[in-house]
C-alpha angles and dihedrals in degrees: 000000000000106000115171146352114253098215092180089084093050096218099095092245114166121233120225118205117249116243091238125059112259093018124148124268121274114207131208119197125191106244093207112120092346135117127203123205108198118201121202127229108320099189097186095311098138098167091050090049092053090048090051090052090052091053089050093051091050093048095044091056086074097044120094097208115126093214122051119189128189111203123188110203096216139262091098092160142049134049097035122081105247111047093137091054091049092054091042089054095046093048091052131081120322114257113264109272095005140091116217133209133174125202122215116254128192092260092052091049092048092049089053090049089052092051091051096042112009095169091056095045105045090132088076089074089070091045095070094286097120090067090049092053090049089053087060091050093253114151106230092204090055090047091052090058088063096056088113095052122060094184092057091049092051091049092054092048094046091051093053109028109072118236088235090062092050092048090049092052090050096052099044110125121231100221143014123206114204110178107296092347124091119198117202135151102242112005142263137284109259115239095019121115115246095245089053098049115122124236091231092059091049088055104033116020124117107149132069089016098066094048105035134058109258095208097216097122089234136103108245115210111198148156127200098090106076125216135169091250135016110284119228106190133156107292096357146064119201117201105174103118096169098257094182090060103028104030087229114124111184125221121196121194116209112192137144094354096310133105117208131177111232110218 
């Protein structure tokens, strides 16, 4: 089942083929002597992301693991004010002493769909997309004038959204397996084997995932379903604490068989 090493990420993680043709990458990382810091839904909250990374750096200074991985759980864009800065940061240099990964969330996927076919995905503008466009300096009123012309919309987007951001959105994996922990954006489909899970469920599902046992024999760490505090439930840990509304971006450390919220 393991097919190749995706050396782009630099951590020697193995890529598992998706069950559907054209699906996103699924990564497996050896949990031996490694720590993962998972960050909940960022949603354009750049200052909160930088603060979370500072908490991670301070915590990691006391962790003996040789490999330190920062993993954003998706929904990097929309709703918050600085989506462009978030993507600019994440496409830049790796943090000193860390390897970084970002999973694809439903908002990231929808933003990419809008870039590729704006005329066919105008609903994204009511999905938090207007704030994302503003972060790129795109005048929403001017954009609205082009609702009848897909070519004009694409020209505006291509002139403002860097190619590096588009490439990043295209290559984001949809899951990371780390020992007996599975990181995804939204969740899994209960009763479906892991190698048969669909990308859309990884990025979009809420029910029946949040209310039924999934039966995978793994702990699923996810975002997507916001709560006031991190949720520790049988078989899952939810860490979306609505940063764009609350200012609280949750970090979860997974190390040596334990999951700990980093304050």
